[in-house]
N, C-alpha and C positions, 0 to 999 in steps of 0.2 A: 668518397663516393661522388660520382658525377650526377648531379640532380636534374640534368636535362632529360626530358622524356625521350625514350627511344622511338624512332620512327619504325613503321611496319616493315619497310624494305631493308632494314639493316640486318646484319647477322645477329641472331639472338643468343648465341652461345655464351656471351659474356654478360648476360643480364641476370639480375637477382630481383625477386619480388618480395615486398614486405609482407610478412605473414599476417599482419593485422589489417592493413588498409589496401593491399595489393598495388602499391606504387612500384614502378619499375625503375631500377638504377643500373648503371654500368658498374660491374664489379671492379673495385680498386682495393687491393689487399691493404688493410691498415697496418701500420707499424706495430711492433710488439708493444703490448700493454695499452693499445688503443682499441677502440671499438667503432664499427661503422653503424650509425643509427639512421633511421628514417627521418627525413626532414619534415614529413607531414605529421606522423603520430609518435615519433621518438622511440619506436620499437627497435631493439637491438637486432641488426641484420648479420653482422660478422663480429665475433669476439674471439680472436685467436688465443689459445691457451698453450703454454709451454708443456711439452711432453704429453699432450692429450692423447695422441695416437698410441703411445706406449702404455698409457693407463688403460685404454680400451682393449689393447691386446692382452694385458695382464688380467683384466676382468673377464674377457672371453675365455682365456685359458683356465681361469679359476672356475667358471661356470661349467666347462666341459669336465674338468676333474671332479668337481663336487657332485654333479648330476650322475656321472658314471659311478662314483663311489656310493651315492645314496641309492642308486638303482641296484647295485650288487650287494651291499652290506645292509643288514637290518638297521632301521632307525627307530623301531619301536619294539620293545620286549616287555611282556606282561607275565609276572609270576603270581599265581594264585593257587594256594592250597597244594603246593607241590607240582602243579602243572604249569607249563609255560608256553607262550606262543610269541614268536618274533615275526616281524613283517618288514619287508623292504618296499621301496616305491613300486618296483615291478610287481611284487606280490599283490600290493594294494590295487594296482591298475588292472591286473589280470585276475582279480578275485571274482569277477562276474562270470558265472557259468550258465550254460543253457543255450538253447537255440539262438534267439535274437540277441542275447546278451554278449555274444562274442564281438559283435560290431561295437557295442558300448565299451567293452574292455579294450579293444584296439583304439578307439577314439580317446579314451582316458589316457592310455599309454602314449599316444601321439601328443596329446596336449601337455602332459607333465614330464615327458622324457624326450621324445624324438624332436619335437618342434624347438624347445629351448636349445638342445644340443646342435641341431641343424642351424639355428640362427647364430649361435656363437661360432660355429665352424665357418659359416659364410662371412661373418665379420672378420675373422682371421684371414680368410682367403683374400678379402678386399684390402685390409689394412697392412698386413705384413710387408708386402712389396713396397707400398707407398711410404711407410714409416722408415724403411731401411734404404730409401733413395733408389729404388729399382723401378722399372716401368710397371704400370699396373698389370695385374694378371689378366689373361685372356678371359673375357666374359665378366670382368669385375663389375661393370655397370649393371648387368642383369643379376649378378649375385647380390649386389647391394640392394637392388629393388626387391628381390625375393626375401632378403633378410628383413627389410622393412615391412613387407607384406605379411610375414610370419609374426610380427610383434603382437598383434591383438590375440593371436592364437597360442602364444606361449604362456601356459597357465601354471608354471612351476611354483610361482609365488602364491597363487591362490591355493594350490594344493598344500603348500607349507603352512599357510595361515590356517587352513582347515584342520591340518594335523595338530597344530598348536592348540586350537580350540578343543579338539577331541581329547588331547592329553590333559588339559585343564579339567574337562568334564570327568575323565576317568579317575583323576586324583581326588 
């Protein structure tokens, strides 16, 4: 990393800011197994990892497959006295009935199904061409920004944790 401060009149496309102290540096790609650290606060700025892109692609594909499977197939079945009831994620999300509860049902479905799948698909859209040495897809920058904007609203893990707590209480 070049530790000289960047002047305001320079092109800023090759700058990176330290997430801790906001120091600006010119981006210089470190060699494999090396890290670029901030000279001021020693925070890690760049830490290349081998096959990180392929790992993210595999995780994103797994998220899509598992969320779709959990949405379609029941994840909870209760047998009591000869009667039984099974529920899928979509059944749980759309279980709210009534006038104003339809908006709540759609919100819950969006937070636990649609947003996580959309985020994984946007990640795939951005990463697949880059990892396979192709030019970035059209609109990749906006797609990545949208993916990051969806991060706080992807509540699938909160739903899964709530289901785990409910299963413990049922048992």
